[in-house]
Steps between C-alpha positions, in 0.01 A plus 500: 500500500346818638127418493343157464125439490430129539169325422302794637127452549314817600135572572281806538228361724379188322643600164833343408700767316836323459523128428848379594702792361878460475756748369828659604699821467878509504692794643558766235220387268193669359226237497149565373170328565258565217139404454147628459294668771404244762797274426634529856781749450407743777412213735854371448658830603272542801590148611873567470472827695287335772241778495258483794125416484238578385646594163766232497461146375542201732776251427364148523812307411843538346784730598659835419872521565719809489879467517443133587269561798123458516316831538149359538485612864696823452323830562490745204695770687782252559515425127543871434719602795729199534484305173491813280202396287258757357171502310372762257128415503252518219338844506810653670326575834694817564384748764331766288474759778877489560772653287736297287776548757274399790400180320866413452584590859231267635675204340809558716318458833708199610835616371773636726780613268421867426787545255383201296143633500624830360687308231184308407298821470758625254492167318121507458507859380777410254305201368177701479580869439128581495482397865771752582307770315180412687641402836289758691185434296211293639520160336130493410580775250751284311422330170459123492852452372644727766308314770649173373848654521423607856378151593824348371706770670319435827591130476864588435503719812449187713855396399364196318713242323205314347202687356166366377282710272133439423393634158739799484392585144129527585350827378827642372556665164750305286787746543464506879462123508833453322662757729390298802626172356833650395544621858424150629760360261754750631421405859545134413839576344593659834414177685127517579309174454154548349182291486260662257129429471380636168199460274684667211696192403678665210680758712554258788683254277708779347647588839499174701759224493250220560127462534212282610151498349212466748154381402229462767746441781739268320825545308439387143829612342846613609836581350729781400330809365615410149358149533162625622484770232557231235251251647200479261246453780638790701509720190140415416364550853708790633707668227234582247598248239 
């Protein structure tokens, strides 16, 4: 098991956001967490990545284990540099005053193998040809879809083996949205493990192997994507029917 979240209770101040959350991700899977706004999806990712205060939630009890070891006391930079985990945050958070290439270069700050870095630049530009076309353009001038491609490319430049994405379809036109998800599927076929937080349950269940449904900090349903897509309650609440 690659990632295991066990009975996680998390608070923001006095507000309990997660109420004993448990789920897991196996190596090589695409797993999705779906749910409405405020369900606790982003809190879950921030907890896994151990983001520092004041933005980050505070774990009250439970455990988060990666490759069998607890990471509750692990610093975020260690998760990225040594455990090869990466997060593509909601809203992308790219550096708008830097070029596409400079944004990608920043993600390699802790890497030592120059030949491998060059290979990963070529890989990102192959996955996202628009990034190659705009590599010297300031990233604030990119469209929303292009900025999402850049955010994913930046995560890949950390040499990650496990990537978490928070609402990658947000604000994207349908064609660009499907382009992004097809790229994620390709990356998964190449060995990348993916945890996907997504409000668009229809597209999430099309691409994921398994899923969990969050509602106000608790998991209320789980199963394969096919099982969740066929569940009457899930269909009624999240799939438009």
